C-alpha positions in Angstrom: -74.9 31.4 47.5 -75.5 27.7 47.8 -73.8 26.1 50.8 -74.4 22.7 49.2 -71.6 23.5 46.7 -69.1 23.8 49.6 -67.1 20.8 50.7 -64.9 20.1 53.7 -61.9 22.0 52.3 -64.0 25.1 51.8 -65.2 24.9 55.4 -61.7 24.2 56.7 -60.4 27.3 54.9 -63.1 29.4 56.6 -62.5 27.7 59.9 -58.8 28.5 59.7 -59.5 32.1 59.0 -62.1 32.2 61.8 -59.5 30.7 64.2 -56.9 33.3 63.4 -54.9 31.5 60.7 -54.9 33.9 57.9 -51.6 33.4 56.0 -52.2 31.6 52.7 -49.4 29.0 53.2 -50.5 28.3 56.8 -54.1 27.7 55.6 -52.8 25.4 52.9 -50.8 23.4 55.4 -54.1 22.8 57.3 -55.6 21.2 54.1 -53.1 18.3 54.0 -55.2 16.2 51.7 -55.5 18.9 49.0 -52.9 19.5 46.4 -51.8 23.1 45.6 -53.9 23.4 42.4 -57.1 22.2 44.0 -56.4 24.4 47.1 -56.1 27.4 44.8 -59.4 26.4 43.1 -61.1 26.4 46.6 -59.7 29.8 47.4 -60.8 31.2 44.1 -64.3 29.7 44.6 -64.6 31.4 48.0 -63.3 34.7 46.5 -65.9 34.4 43.7 -68.6 33.8 46.2 -67.5 37.1 47.9 -66.7 35.4 51.2 -62.9 36.0 51.4 -60.3 38.4 50.0 -56.6 39.2 50.3 -55.9 41.7 53.0 -55.0 45.0 51.2 -53.1 46.1 54.3 -50.3 43.7 53.5 -47.3 45.2 51.6 -46.9 44.4 47.9 -44.3 41.7 48.5 -46.4 39.9 51.1 -49.6 40.2 49.0 -47.8 38.5 46.2 -45.9 35.8 48.1 -47.9 34.8 51.2 -51.0 37.0 51.5 -53.2 37.3 54.5 -56.7 36.1 53.7 -59.6 37.7 55.5 -63.3 37.3 55.6 -65.5 39.9 53.7 -68.8 41.0 55.1 -70.6 38.2 53.2 -68.0 35.8 54.6 -68.7 36.9 58.2 -72.4 36.3 57.6 -71.8 32.9 56.0 -69.6 31.9 59.0 -72.3 32.9 61.5 -75.0 31.0 59.5 -72.8 27.9 59.1 -70.9 28.0 62.4 -71.8 24.4 63.3 -70.4 22.9 60.1 -67.3 25.2 60.3 -66.6 24.2 63.9 -67.1 20.5 63.0 -64.5 20.7 60.3 -62.1 22.5 62.7 -62.5 19.8 65.3 -61.8 17.1 62.7 -58.7 19.0 61.6 -57.5 19.3 65.2 -58.2 15.6 65.9 -56.3 14.5 62.8 -53.3 16.7 63.7 -52.9 15.1 67.1 -52.1 11.8 65.4 
């Protein structure tokens, strides 16, 4: 996996999950500058890279309306390897939300 293909939205999605925000709509709200279609593209990319998945423990309705997104094993490794960048995006997000 090429971390150069990831942008700030990808890192913010991973930062949200790492910081306990796992619901799809809550993560989307963190990505204020990204429209719904582009956000879905980012989620799909992270899924295709085998970093995230939908939590299978959610019931059918939740999985199909507002699923929980969790890190897969590769995602956990990626987060550990790129923790500095993920934390940087999270700090930027928190700073922008204070305004």
